[in-house]
N, C-alpha and C positions, 0 to 999 in steps of 0.2 A: 123412189124418191128419198126415201130416210138416210141412206147409204152416202147421197152427193155433200150433205151437210157434214157428217161425218168424216167422210174422207178429207172434206176442204178441211174441217179443225185439225184433224191429223197432220195434212201437208204443211198448213202452218206452224204447229209445233216441230213438226222436222226441221222446218228452213228457218225457224228461230232459233233452235238450238245448234242447228248448222252455222249459222251465223254465229251464235255465240262462241262455238269451237273456233269456228274460221278466225274471228276475232283474239280469241288467246293465243292463237298461232302466229296470227299476220302483225299485230301490235308489237310483237317484242322484235319482229323483223322489219316494220315500217320504221319502229322508234328507236333502235339500238344504240345509234352514236348520241342521236338526242339526249334522251334519259342519262346515258353514262357520262357524257361530257358535264351536263350540268351538275350531277351530282360531282364529279372529279372537281370540277370548279369550286363547287362548295365548300368540300373539304380542304382545297389548297388556302381557301380564304378562312375560313372556320376553326382548323384544326393544329396546332402548333407541334405536335410530335409527329417524328418519323413514320409515315405507313408506308406499307408496302403488300402486294398480293401477287400470284402466278397468274390469275386470269380472271375477267369478270363474266357472267351469264345473266341475261334479262329472260326471267319466265315467270309464268301463273303458276308452275305446279310445284316449284320446290315448297312453296309454302301455302296451297291453294287453300281460299282462292284470290291472296293478294298477288299483286303483281310486285316481285322482287330484283331487286339486282343483287347477286349473290357475288362475294369475292371470296375465291378460292386460296387455300393458304395463307392466310389474313396475319399479320403482325403490325404492332403499333406501340411505337416506343413511348416513353412517359415524358414528363416536365422537368424542368430543370430544379433538383442536381440531379437527375435520375434520367437523363436525355438516352444514355447508354443502354439502359435498362429495359427491358420490355415489359408494357404493361399488359397488351391483351396477345394471345397468340390463339388462335383457332383454326381448322378445319375447313369452317365457310363461316362467314359473316354476310347475313342479308340485310337489304334494307328495302322495307316494305314503301311503295310509292302509291299514293293517293290515284285512283285510277282518272278521275276526273282533271289531276292536276296536268296530265300529260297531254291534255290540248289545249292547255289553258298558258301564258308567259311564266309561269313558275313553277319547277318540280316541288314536289310537297312530301317529305319523308314522314310518315307516321310509323312506320315499325320498325323494331330493332331483335333480328333473330340472330342467337350465337350459338352455334352448336360445336359440340367436342373440343373445347377450348380451356387456355388456361388465361386465369386473370388474377395478376398480382398485384395489388395495392401496396406502396410503399410510403411511409412517412419520415424523414427525417428527425433528429434530436431537437433541431428548430422549429419543428413543426411545418416543413415545406414539403407535400404532399406530390405524388409522381402523377395523379390523374386531373392535375388544372392544365389540361392541353385544349380547353374551348378556347377561342378568341371571340367577345361579344363583339357585333358590328357596332361601329362608331356612330352615336347620333348626328343625324342629318337631315336636313330641310330639302333638299334637293334630290333624296334619294326615292323612287316611286315604290308604290305600294306592291305592285306588280312586276319587280326586277324578272325581264325574261331572261336573265345573262346566266342565271344558277339555280339554285335550289335552296328550299327551307325545311326546317327541322321542326316537325309538331308531332312529337311522338305522341301515340296513344295507346302502344301497345310493346312490351320488352318481354322478348322470351328465351330464356338459356336453357339448354339441355344439354346433358352430360358433360357436364363443367369443372372445370374444378377450379376453387378460389383461395388468396392468400391474403391476409392484410397484415402487413408488418407496421405498426406504428413506432415507433421508437421513443416518440418523444413521452409516451405516457408510461413506460413501454409495454404493451398490447401486440399479442402476436393471435391470430385466428387464422386456421388453417379448417377448408371445408372441400370435401371431394364426394363426387356422385352428384352434383347439384341439377336439381330442374327447377326451375322459376318461372312464372308468368305474371307479370305487371301489368295492369291496365290502368289509364286515367288519362286525361287530357293534359300532358304535360307542357302543353304550348300556352296554357293559362298561366297568370299571374299567382293563381292559388286554386290548386287541383286536389283530390281525393286518390290517391294510389291504392287501387286493391291487389293484392298479393297473394300468391300460392306456394309455397315454397317447399321443396323435398331435399332431405341432405343425407345420403348415405353414412358419411362419418364427420363427426365435427369435433375440433379439438379448439379448444383456447387456454390460454396461457396470460398470466400476469406478472410481470418483474420476474421473470424466468421459473417461476411456478405455475404448472399446470394444475387449472381447476376443473376442464372438461376434457375427455380423451376418448376419440372414438367413439360418441353417440352418434345416433340416428336421431333427426331433427325435422320435422316437418309442422307446419303452421299456416293459419291464414290472418292476412295482414290487412288493414288499413289504416294508410297515414295521410294525413293531412299537411300539404306541402305550401310553403310560401317563399316564391323563388325572389319574391322583393326583400323579405327581411333574413331569407334562407332560412326560414324554420321549419322544423319539422315537428308534427304532434302525432305520435303513435296514441290513434286513439283507441283502437281493439287490434288487440295480438294475441290469437289463441294459440301457444306454443306448444309442441310436445317433443320432449328429450328423453329418447325412448320410449318408457311406460307412464312418463310424470308430466301429468299437465301444469303448463304455466299460463298466467294471464300478464303481459308486458303491456303498461303502460307510461307514456312520460312525454317530454319535450328533448328537443335536440336543436341548438341554434350555431349559428356560426357567429363569434366577434370578430373584431378587427385584427386583434393578435392570438385568437386561439377559439377555445368552444365553450358553451353552455350547454348545462345537461340538468335532464331532471327524471333519472329513468326510476320505476316500481315496479318490481316482479313479484310476485305471491303464487303460492300454489297453497290451496285451504281445502283442509278434509283428504288430503291425500295419502295414500298407504304407504307405509314405511318402504315396503318391498319397490314401490315403486321410484321411490326417494335415493333407496341405494344403487335402482339399475342406475341413474345419472352420473353416480360418483366415478372417478375412474380406476379401471380393472384392476390394479395393482393392490387398490385398496379394499377390494371386496372379492378376492380370491375365492374367501369360502362362501360363497352366496350361492355357488353353483348346488350344492348339495344341503342348501338350508334353508327353513320355510321362513319367512318376515312377515308376523302380522302386527296391527295397530293403525292410526292414524298421527298425522302431523301435519302443523301449520307452518308453513317456511314464508317468509315476506325477506326482502331484499332490497336496496337501494342505493344510487350512484346520483349524488345531487352536488350542483356546485361549477364553478367556473374552473377551466383547463385553460392558463395562461402562462407558457414555456419560459416567456422572458421574465417573468416574475415570479418562478417556480409555483404559481398557485394551481393548487391542486382541486378536484371535488371532494367529497365525504361519504363514505362507504359505510352502510351499516346491513347487518345480518341477524335476524331473529327465527328463533325455531322453535318451536312447541311439540313434544311427543305425549303422548296419549296413549293406554293399554298396550304399551309393545309388547311383543311376545317373539322370542326367536327360538326355534326346536330343531333339532337334528334326531336323525333316525339313530345314530352311535351315543347320543347324550341321553346319560340316566335321566337327565330332569331339563325342561327349558328353562331359559331366561323368562320371568313373565315382571307382569306390574312394572316395564320399562314407563319411566317418569323422566321428560327433560324441559327445562325452562332455560333456554339459552338465548342471550342478546350480546351484540358485538358493534363496536362503533370504531371507526377508523376515521376523526378527522383531518379533512386533506389530505387522505391518505399517508399521514406521518406515524410511524409505528412506534414514534414516541409516545404518543397523543393515543394508543391503542386501549380499548375497554372492553372485557368481557366479562361477564357477569353470570355464572350459571348459578340460578338461583335456587335451583334443586337438580339433583340427579339421583335417580333410585331404581333398584331392581334388586329382585330376589330370584334365588335356585332354591327352590326346597324352603327352608327353613334357613337359607343363607342370606346375606344379605351386602348390598354395598348403598350407601347415600353420601352424597358431600355438597357442600356447598362450596362457590369459587369465585372470588372477585379479583381480577387484576386491574392494574389501570398503568399504563405505561408500560415499555419494553427493556428501554437502557437500565432505569433507575426504578422497576416497578414497585406499585405499592399492593401489597396483597394480602389479602383476607380469605382464611381458608379453613374452612372446618370439615373433617372426611372420617367416618365410621365403618366398617367393613368385617365381617366374620364371613370367610366365604372358601370353598373347598374351590381350588384351582383348576381341576383335574375335571369338575364338572362346569366350570366356566370356557375352558379351552374346548370341550367336546361339543358346548351348545352351540358355540359360534362357527363349529366345522375347520378350526384351524386344521391343515397339514403340514406347516413349517417343521414344528416341533411339539412335541410332549410336554405337559408340564403337570405337576402333581404338588399336591400338599396343604395344608391349611393356614389360611394366613387371618389374621386378627392384628385388626391395626386400627389406631386411632390418631388424629392430627390436628391441631388448631396451632393458627400461625395468623399472624394480624402486625403489619407494618411495613418500612418501608427495606428495600434491598439497594445501595447505592456504595459505589466504588469513588475515592477521590487519588487525587495523583501527588506524590511526592519526591522530591528531586533529591537525587543520590548521587555521590561521586563528584571527583574533580571536574568532570562537564555537566553537571547537574543532569542528568540522564533522569529521565521522568521513570515512575515506579507505580505502578496501579496497587492500589492498596483497598480493603474493605472499609468503609466509615461505618454502616450501618447495615443490621441486617431485620428481617422480620423477629419480634417476639413469638417464640414456639414451643411447643410443647407435643411431643410425639413419642406415642409407645406401641410396640410393635412386636409379636411372637409368629415365630413360622415353624412348623414343626412336618415331618415326614416329607420334607421337598422332594423332589426329582425333576431334573431337566434333560432333556435328549433333542438333538435336532434327527429328524427323522430318515435323513440321509448319511447319518454315522452309526457306527453299532455300538458305542458305550455312551453312559449316560452319567451324569452326575447327580447321587442319590444320597441319603441320610443327610440334606441338608435341614440344619435349625439353627436358628439365633433368638436370642428375646434384647431386644433393642430399648432403650430410653435414651432420649435425646432431648435436651431443652435448653432456652435462652430466656432469663426471664427479663431482660431488657432488649435495646436494639443494641449493646454491644457484643459483638461476636466472642470478645476475648472472655463474655460471662458462658460462654457455653457448656455444656456439662453432654458426656457421651458415654455411656454403658454400654457396652454389647458383650452379654452372656450366652453360655452354650453355644458360642459357634463351632459348628461342624458341617463335613462336608465329604465324602467320598466319591473318588474315579478310581475302579477296578480295585489295584491295591493302593493307591495313593489315597491321603488324608491329610485334611488341617483340622486343630481343633482348638479352643482355647478361650481365652475371655479377654478382653481392651476395656479400661476404664481411663475416663479422663476427666478433670476439671479444670476449673481457674485456668483458661487459656492463655491470660496474661503473663501467669508464671506456673505453666502448666504442671499439674501433679497427675503422675501416669501410675498403672498398678496393670500389667498386662502379662497374659503367659499364650504362647502360641507354639504348637508344635506342628512341624509339616513333614510329609513325605511325598517327592514327585518324582516318578520315572519319565524324563522328558519325552521318551517315545510314544508312552500311552497318550500322549495330547493329541496326536493325529488321531485315536480313535474316537474323538469326542468332538473338535473341533478343527475345519480346516484351515492351516498355517501358510497359505500361500506359497508353494513351493519350498517353503521352510522345514528343512528336514533336521530335527535335534534326537539326540540320545544322552544316556548320563542318568547318574542319581542322585538327585537334590534332598538334603536332609537340613530341616534347621528346629531351631529348639531355642526359644528366648523366654525370661523371666527378668522382669523390670520393676522398680515399685520406688517412687520418691519423685523429689521435686527435679526439674529442670529449668535452672536458671544460670546460664553459662557466664554473665555478668556478675552474678556474686558466686562463682565457681561451685555451684549446685549443680548435681547431676543423681539421676535414680539411681539406686543399689541395682545391679545389670549382669547378668550373665547368660551371655550368647554363642552358640556354635554353628557354624555354617561348613557343609561339609559338600563339595560335588567330587564325584567320582569317576573318572573316565567320561568325560562329557564332549560333547561334538556340535558343531553347528554348522549348517552349510544351507546358503540360499540358492534361488535359480542367477544371482550377479555373477557369482562367482564358483569357476568348476571344482575348486578345492576347500575342501571346510577347514576350520579351526577345530580341531582335536586334541585328545588327550588332556582333557581339561581338568584340571584336579584343582581342589581348593580344598584347606582346610584350615578355618579362622577361628579365635576364639577371643572376645573381650568382655573382660569380667572387670566389674567396678564393686567390692567389697563395701565400701563405706560412703558411696554418693560422694567423694571429694577427686580432685585430680591428681593426689597421692596416690590414691588406690586403685587408680583405673589402670589397666594391663590388654593390651592389644598384640594376640600373637599371629603370626601369618606363618604356615608351615605345611605346607607352601601355597603360591598360587603358582600354577605352571600350566601350559599348554603349549602346543607345537602346531606350526601353520608350514605347508609345502616343507616339510621337513628340517624345520629350523625350532628349536625350542626353546623355550624363554620359561626363566625361572627367577622368583622374587620371594624372598624371605623376608621376615620382618620380626622382631622382638622388641616393644614398645612398652614400658611400665615408668610410674611415677612422673605422673606428665608436671607437677610440680617441678619437677628437676629432673627431664625427661632422661632417662637411660636408654640409649637405641643400643640395636644391633642388626643392621642391615646388609645383607648380601643379593647381589642381580647377576644374572648370567645368563646373554642369551642374545637373538636380534628378534626385531619386530619390523616386518615390513609395513608399513602403515598404510600404504598406499592399495597393496593388495589385500590387506586385511579389511581396510577401508571398504572394497568392492565388495565383499562378503556380506555388508550390511549398507550396501548404496542406499542414498536418497537422493533421489530426483532435483537437479538444480545445484546441486554442492559435488565439492570435489575436494579432495586431502592426498597427499603424499608424503614420502618421507621415509627413512631409513633410520633406527636407533639399534645399536648393537651397545651391548652392555658388560662390563666382568666389572662388580665394585663389592668391595667390603668395607663398610662404614660402622664403627662401634666408638661408645664412648658416652660421655654424660653432659648435660647441658650445662651444668655449671662451670666442669670443666673448660667447655668451648667459650665460655662467655667471659671468664675471668681469665685467660690467658695461659689455662694449663695444657698447652698444646701437646707436650709429652706423654700426657696421660691417654690421647686418642690414638687411635688404628683407623684410620681412613687412608685406604687405599683403592687403584684400580683405575680404569678407563670407562669415559662413555662415549661414544663416537655417533655422532648424528650427521646425516646426509639429506637436504632438499628438506626439511622441516620447516614451517613457517609458525612462529608465534607473534600472537595479539595483544596488544595491551590498549586501553582507553586513553594513555597518554599519547598515541599516535593512531594516526587514522588508517596507515596501511601498516601489514603484518613483514614484520622481518621474516625473512626467508634465509636463512641458514644453510648456505651450500655446500659447505663441508666443514667439520668441527670435529676435534677430539680434544674431550674435557678429560683432565690426568687428576687425578684426587690424590694430595699428600699432605697428612694431617690436615691443618687447620686450611691449607691454601688448595684452590681450584684453578690449575693450570689452563690455559688456552693455548692449544698448540695447532697449529695450521689451519687456524679459525678464517673461513671466508663467508662472509656474508653479503645480503642484498636489502635493499630498503626502495621499495620503488625503483627508480632507474640509478639510485646512489649503490655503487660498490663498497663494501669494505673489506679491509685483510686486520685481524687481529692477534697478536700475541701477548702475552704476559699471563699474568693471575688473579685471582679472588682469593680474599684472605676474609675470616670471620663470616664464613658460610653458615655454619651451623646456628651461630646466635642472629644472624640474619632470618632464617628460616625460621627459629623455634621463638626469638624474644623480640624481632623486627627493629633490630641494631644495626646500625649501618653497614654497609655491604661494601667493603674496602676492597681496592684493587690498583694496579700498577700495570700500565700495558702502552705499546708501542702498536698506532693507527696508523695504516697506511691505505690510499684509496686513490687512482685512477680520476675520480668523478663522483661530487656529493651535491645533489639537489635540496638545498636547504629547504625551499618550498614546499615539498613534501612531506616532511615533518612537522610542519605547523598544525596544531589540533582543528579537525574538522576540516582538512584541504582538501578538495575534491579528488576524488579518485581517478586513474588515468582513463583516458576515453575507453571504453568497449569495456572495463573493468569495474564497475562500482558492482559494490555486495548488493547483494537482495536483501528487502525488509528493510530498506534505511530510510530514513527521511530526510531529504536535502535541508540543509543548514545554510545559515545567511554568511558572516564572515569568517572566515577559514580559523581565527584563534591563533595565539603566539604558539613558539616551540616550546613544550613542557621540558623542563630540566628536573629528574626524580630529587625528591627530598631526600632519600634515605641510601643515597650513595656519596661515598669518598672515595675517589678514582681519577688516578694520574694517567693522561695519556700525551705520552709524544708522538705529536701526528707529524705526516707530510703527506701533502695531497695535491694531486697535480693542477685539479682544476675544481671549483667550487663555483655554483652559480645561485644567486639569491637573489628575489625580483629583477630578474633582466639583468644581472652584473655580472661579471666576469670573474672570478679570482683566482689565478694563475701562482703555480707553484708555492703554495702556502708549507710553512714549516712552524713548529713553537710547541711549547706544552702547553696542556688545556689541562684543566683540574677541576673536575666537577664534585661541588662538595654542598650538601645542604641547600639543594634548590638552585645553586649558584656556577655560574661556568664561567672560569677564569682563566684569560690567555695570558702567559708570560713570554715575552722573548718571541713574539709572534713576527713573522716577516710571510710577505706576499708581495706578488707583481696584481696591479689592477691598471687599467687603461694604459700597459704598456711601462709603468712607471714603477719602480721597487718602491716598498713602503713597510714600515716598521710600526707595530702597536703593540698596545697593551690593553686588554679591556676585561671587565667585569659585565655579565650578562645572568639577569635572576628572573625566573617566572614568579609572579606574585600569585596568578589564577589565571585560567586557559584564556582570559581577554585582556590581562595586562600583565607587562613587565618591565621591568627597568634595565637601564644600560650607563656603564659610565668607559668611556675610553678617551685614551691618547694616540693620535696618529701625527707620525712624522713620514712626510713624502718629499726628497729633498728637490726632485724636479718632474714635472706632470706637464701632461699637455690639456691647458685652462678649457680648449673646447671641447676635447673629448670626456673632460671630467663634467662639464655642464651636460653635454648630449645624454651620459651614460651611466651618471650616478644622481640619483634622485634626491638625496639628503642635501647635494653640492648643488642640485639645480635650485632647491627651494633656499637653502641659505646665501647662496650668491648669485643671483637672478641676475645681476647685471653683467656676470661674465657673459651674458649670451650673446654679445657682440664682439666679446674679446677673442684673439687669437696668439698663441704663442708657449712661453715656458714660464710655469712659475712653481713655487715652491709652496709646503704647507705644515706647520707645528702648532698643533690644536687640541686641545680638552675638551671634550663633551661631555654632559651625562643627563638622565632626562628618562622620560617613561616611553615604553610603546604601548598601542592600543593592539583590539585583536586583530587590525588588519597587519601588525607589525610596523606600523608605519608611526614617525615621532609625533609625540602631542605636543605640539610648540610651547605653548606658555611653560611646561616643565622643563624644558631645555635650559641649561645653564654650563658656561664655561668662558672659555678663552684662547687668544693663540696670535700667530702671524702668518699673514700670506705674504709670502715674498716674490714680488715680480721680478723675474730674472731678465725676462725679453718679449713684450707683449706689445701687439697692435690693437687700440680700441677702435674698431673699425665700426660706425654708426652708431658707437655711444651715446644716447640719449643726452644722458646728463652731461658731457662735455660739448654735445651739440647745442644744448642749451645754452651752458654757457657762453659760448661761442659766438652765440645770436644775442644775447641779452648784452655782452661786453663788445659787441664788434669787431671781435679778434678771431680772424679765420684761424691763425694759425692755432689755437687750442682745439679745432675741431680735428678730430680722429686722429688723435696723438699717439706717437710711439714713444712706450713707457720702457725703464729698466731699472735695476737697483732703487726700486721701491721696497719699502716695510711698512705693509698698512696693519698695526693693532688693532683687534675689537675683542670685545667681551659680549656676553649675548645672557642677557635675564630678562623674566619675562616678558618673554616675548618680542625682546628689544635686542637688536645690535647695537652696542654703542663703539664709533669708531674714534679711535684716539687721533689726534693730530697730525697728519700724514702732509709731507712736503715733497715734491718732484719736479722735474725739470721738464718744460715743453718746448722746444724752439725758441730758447731764450727766455721764454716767461717763466716765471717763479710760482706756479699755484699750491695754495695748501686749501686742506679741506677735513673736518672734522663734523660728527654729528651723530642722528640716529636713522637706523634702518629698522621700520617692523619687518617681523618673519612674513608677514601678509603683502607686504610692498610698496608702504608708506613712507614718505621721504620725509627728514627733516635734518639737512645738512647746512652748515655755513661754511663761507671760505673768503679767500683772498686772492686774486689774481694780479700777482706781483709782475710788473710791467720792467722792462730790459732798459737796462744793461743789466741791474743787479737785484732788481727787484724791491728798492726800497719803496717806491712810490706804488700802490696797489688800489685796486678796486674791490670792492667788499661784494659779496653776494650773498644769498640764501637759498635754497632748493627747496620745495616744497612739492604737493603731490604724490605721484606715485612714480614706482620705475618705468612704467611705459609709456605715462603722461609727466614729466617732471615742469614744476614751474620753478622758473630765475627771476629774482628780484635783485636789483641792484641796493643793498641796505645790509646792516649790520643785524645780526643776529637778537632775537626779542624771548622775553622768557615763556610767551606765550605761543612760541613753535613748538614747543616740546610735545612728543607723543605722547598718548596716552597708555601707559603698561598694561598687562593683560596677565593678571595674577595666575598662577596655577592653585587652583581650589581643591585639587586631591592631594592625599600624603601618599607620597610613593611608597611609605610601607605597609598600607594598609592594603 
């Protein structure tokens, strides 16, 4: 009887289990399309990103016991501006379905499972994220609670398995990479406020900020509790226990979304942690020595990141980091003694992540190695102009220290004893130099400091190289009693170092840096081939024997013609240099140079080069020079050989730059400075040639380099002849023949360089010669700062050169000048054009002119132009100054002549400054049609005489003068269809009118109608009355002196 109840219970259990399993199999079969379609409808309505997957499967068994819709080969694109970039890609994304909602109107998704995927979160520099893909449903009173047409998202669990995550925020800039991520997050995400409990394990975690890596390849795991408010978008990190490798970390704080950024307050701490755990959290390259080294001791580490981040206003949070180390000890089996009693108090602050506000305070750092010690106090405020306070004291055996930390990269030995005190500000300032006022950065302040250091029995060797630098020693005493770097004193005694059979020894003393007094003696021998036994020279092969002996003592003040008493001798024997950039070496390098100064004056200075020689690809080059008595320089220079600049440059190639050109010399120059400057050319012995091909020359006077295509310079006594000289400047082409004289005086005493040339060119573009002119497209030089106005064309002040020029075409500010001929004289910064002729707008023109560059932003001009006949319409359309000065010509057509003189000033755009213009002349009207001329039309309308409208004029001479921005027109008479009009008055260069006249009536014009014209050239106002004194235009005087 007992068997029946038991059998009945078993039967019920089996039926129940069978029913459950049947439901597990049948529900996905009975409702496959219903569930899938509702989820698809929900994604289409709620997700803005482009979502794709290969197939979908509804099952209980993928993530048992949850019913999930699994999307295979899933991809999801991001939001703008990252619509083409993938936000999520995964082997599987499963959406967990609430089982009870299957039988209700709306499917509820309460779980998300992501398996073997990649998540790539991106934020651009403006703060726009790619994860903003969820469309919130619009508020509506008509929407029922149980919308059966779709699904809803009420997440209670997020699970990530074996995924990789990248967070790339360029607005901070912050980069995080996490590999092998396992994460489980639980909480009712459908509520407005909820707690998210998370567990995370990361196989490898990287974090970098601003391009600097702070965490690299570290294991990370933790348990987190985060309070989330979906209304205010605030996150509260209530309890977060994280472990980075072996280091336990507590993280608390808040994070909130603002309208235009974020607000954050993160607090991180690791208290009473072991030093070994802290080192294990550092990037591997910083702690390679840790593998075979034991680290003991304890430390407290705290950090915070607090404040708002708003990209639009460049507002940043503030960062702080503090660290305290107590009883630290570092031991290594190979070290004779450990580092003990390590002590550190470190405080750092970076307000608003501004490096100029960086504050570092090492209140104390100390350690012992046996009886050796190191102690220091360091405070630094700011980075660009730091305020420094430092005290350092050490007496240490560097070999013990190097072995204690287990360093494998190099060996170092020697005893260092040093004491340093420094207090003050390091600052730089900008001064402006040269014609273009180029900025130059100079030191304006340095900390007051006192440094004494001694090093003996020194030794340094890279472990991967066989040779060491040994017997290193020096005694250093340096100080500055105030903040003026000019008062710095440096004494380095007992300098010594050996490398195999090479050595350097001597001493160096210097004080009074404003007018330095030096006392130095150095001797060195270096066999260049030995360098590669000590240090890797990046595929640089060197050979040769270098010897140097230097003794110098005295004052260096060039302005007072004072120099140290000096004897220096430098030799290089059979040297060679070869790099990976070019197959052939520069070889047979031989240098024998001696410089002596027996009395510390220019007269006693002597330089002797005998010789400087080398050979490259079979082409030898030699330079010899004997220079003495620099008060009245006696020179004897000879040079013979070929230098291929392009090929030699490839030997020492620098990425991003290029150089080419060929120089061939065969020179012999001898004489004295006095004979050269006083005209005793018969006593000079200068001869030979210098041939140049494709060499670029640069000057601060011009924005582009002069490229000498071909040039032969022939030296004959005081003259340097230019034979077959072809050059280019930008797109301008130049052929030059002639000579320069006074070359020696120009080089030695900055006297004027004189010359006489014939210049020929097919094309000159003057705009390119303007200071700061933009470089041609695609040829902008590197490391240049864009400038504003281009600047005037500069004329060198130390030239006295005459050029007989013939140029087929010149282009200046869009004006074409053809068949230019004449004489150009360059003298003392002025350019004078004599008997010059050219064609412009199809008309022959004769002109004499003077141009002077007063500064890079200012120039003056004075010219007289005579154009017998030219097309007035073309002149108005094609010549800017004519357009500006004769704006009434806009409606004219026909032939006129011009005989005019003008002088004035040009601004930095090479445009005339109108108040500075003075001059006068005659505009001869040969035959002109005044179609649509507003002035005549206005007179016609006011007088009722249609015959005056659109007149034909001929044989009219209009005389005028210009001063103080006003053109004054003399009384001018003309005949128009039987009428006898006359006019006179003023026209301002900015278009204002004050004209008066009389319209003489037919037949003889005895009876006339007086009129005045005011207003502007574009809107003249005519009144039938006589002129009044109150009609006069106000003059604009030039407030600047042209000579300044």
